[in-house]
C-alpha positions in Angstrom: -22.7 0.8 26.8 -20.5 1.7 23.8 -17.2 3.5 24.2 -16.7 6.8 22.4 -14.4 7.2 19.4 -12.7 10.2 21.0 -10.4 9.6 24.0 -8.8 13.0 24.2 -5.5 11.3 24.9 -4.0 12.7 21.7 -4.9 16.3 22.4 -1.3 17.2 23.3 0.2 15.7 20.2 1.2 12.3 21.5 -0.1 8.8 20.6 0.6 5.3 21.8 2.2 2.5 19.8 0.9 -1.0 20.2 2.5 -1.9 23.5 1.8 1.4 25.1 4.9 3.4 24.3 4.0 7.1 23.8 5.5 8.9 20.9 4.8 12.3 19.2 2.2 12.1 16.4 4.9 13.5 14.1 7.1 10.4 14.7 8.4 8.7 11.6 6.8 5.4 12.6 3.4 7.2 12.9 3.9 8.9 9.5 4.7 5.5 8.0 1.8 3.5 9.2 -0.5 6.4 8.5 0.6 6.3 4.9 -0.1 2.6 4.8 -3.6 3.4 6.1 -4.0 6.0 3.4 -2.9 3.4 0.8 -5.4 0.9 2.2 -8.2 3.5 1.7 -7.2 4.2 -1.9 -7.2 0.5 -2.6 -10.7 0.4 -1.1 -11.6 3.2 -3.6 -10.2 1.1 -6.4 -12.2 -1.9 -5.4 -15.3 0.2 -5.5 -14.5 1.4 -9.1 -13.7 -1.9 -10.8 -15.9 -4.7 -11.9 -13.4 -7.5 -12.3 -14.1 -10.0 -9.5 -10.7 -11.7 -9.5 -9.0 -8.3 -9.1 -11.4 -7.2 -6.4 -10.7 -10.5 -4.5 -6.9 -9.9 -4.7 -7.3 -6.3 -3.6 -9.3 -7.4 -0.6 -6.5 -9.8 0.3 -4.0 -6.9 -0.1 -6.1 -4.8 2.2 -5.9 -7.5 4.9 -2.1 -7.7 4.4 -1.9 -3.9 4.7 -3.6 -4.1 8.1 -0.9 -6.6 9.0 1.8 -4.2 7.8 0.2 -1.4 9.7 0.1 -3.5 12.9 3.8 -4.3 12.4 4.7 -0.7 11.9 2.5 0.5 14.8 4.1 -1.9 17.3 6.8 -1.0 19.7 9.5 -3.4 18.4 10.9 -3.9 21.9 7.5 -5.1 23.1 6.3 -7.0 20.0 7.8 -10.4 20.9 5.5 -10.4 23.9 2.4 -9.8 21.7 0.5 -11.7 19.1 0.9 -9.5 16.0 0.0 -11.1 12.6 3.0 -11.5 10.3 3.6 -11.2 6.6 4.8 -14.4 4.8 6.9 -14.8 1.8 3.8 -16.4 0.2 2.1 -12.9 0.3 4.9 -11.7 -2.0 4.6 -14.7 -4.3 0.8 -14.0 -4.6 1.6 -10.5 -5.9 4.2 -11.8 -8.3 1.9 -14.5 -9.7 -0.9 -11.9 -10.1 1.5 -9.6 -11.9 2.5 -12.5 -14.2 -1.2 -13.4 -14.8 -2.1 -9.9 -15.8 1.0 -9.4 -18.0 0.0 -12.4 -20.1 -2.8 -10.4 -21.7 -1.1 -7.0 -21.7 0.9 -5.7 -24.7 4.6 -5.1 -23.9 5.3 -1.6 -22.7 7.2 0.4 -25.4 6.6 3.8 -23.9 6.2 5.5 -20.6 2.5 5.9 -19.8 0.7 8.6 -18.0 -2.0 8.0 -15.4 -5.4 8.6 -16.9 -8.0 7.5 -19.4 -10.5 6.3 -16.8 -11.1 7.2 -13.1 -10.4 3.5 -12.1 -7.0 3.7 -13.8 -6.1 7.0 -12.3 -7.1 6.0 -8.8 -5.0 2.9 -9.1 -2.1 5.1 -10.1 -2.7 7.3 -7.0 -2.6 4.1 -4.9 0.7 3.2 -6.5 2.2 6.6 -5.7 1.1 6.3 -2.1 2.6 2.8 -2.0 5.9 4.2 -3.2 5.8 6.9 -0.5 5.1 4.2 2.1 8.1 2.3 0.8 10.3 5.4 1.0 9.2 6.0 4.6 9.9 2.4 5.6 13.4 2.8 4.1 13.8 6.1 6.0 12.9 4.2 9.2 15.6 1.7 8.5 18.1 4.5 7.9 17.2 6.0 11.2 17.7 2.6 13.0 13.9 2.2 13.6 13.1 -1.5 13.2 11.1 -2.4 10.1 10.6 -6.1 9.1 12.5 -6.5 5.8 9.5 -8.5 4.5 7.4 -5.4 4.9 9.6 -3.4 2.6 9.7 -6.3 0.1 5.9 -6.6 0.2 5.4 -2.8 -0.3 7.9 -2.7 -3.1 6.1 -5.6 -4.9 2.7 -4.1 -4.2 3.7 -0.9 -6.1 4.6 -3.1 -9.1 1.3 -4.9 -8.8 -0.6 -1.7 -8.7 1.1 -0.4 -11.8 0.3 -3.5 -13.7 -3.2 -3.5 -12.3 -3.7 0.0 -13.7 -2.7 -1.2 -17.1 -4.9 -4.4 -16.7 -7.9 -2.3 -15.7 -7.4 -0.2 -18.9 -7.2 -3.4 -20.9 -10.5 -4.8 -19.4 -12.2 -1.4 -20.0 -10.8 -1.2 -23.6 -9.2 2.2 -22.7 -6.2 3.2 -24.7 -3.1 3.9 -22.6 -2.0 7.5 -22.4 1.5 7.5 -23.9 3.9 10.1 -22.7 5.1 12.1 -25.6 8.0 14.2 -24.3 8.3 17.7 -25.8 11.6 18.0 -27.6 12.4 21.4 -28.8 
């Protein structure tokens, strides 16, 4: 017998962290890992829009790490030491940095601000980047409110937004799409 997707336990606006602690669905921790989930969905959309196999492979790795991040954020920090929650590693950040360096080797240096656009795959990658920045702001907000966030989570999310920006440029390069340069109106 399969279990149903709906449990009705959240009907009163509460949810449980990993470990069983009940919190309001409006809790900053819930907002933060929900944003990470939204980011993961947009990365899935980006995977579906691009053809470059190496980029797809890295993005799938990133999706796996984002589940790790989400697990870390969804866990009651007082109960986490008693549970087996996957952890991020410094090597996850090194991977993002090496991928940024690899892509930048073939990209022209940036001389202007660029606008998202030119191709749906480029634009969706920029949306993912913006969601990633929001996730980072929420993680920092958690820290400022004395809610535990693993510092490696913030570092990973920060580097991921850089990766997504460079990836958007790299996708444009692979598609031979000219970057949309921001031309500020000066009157």
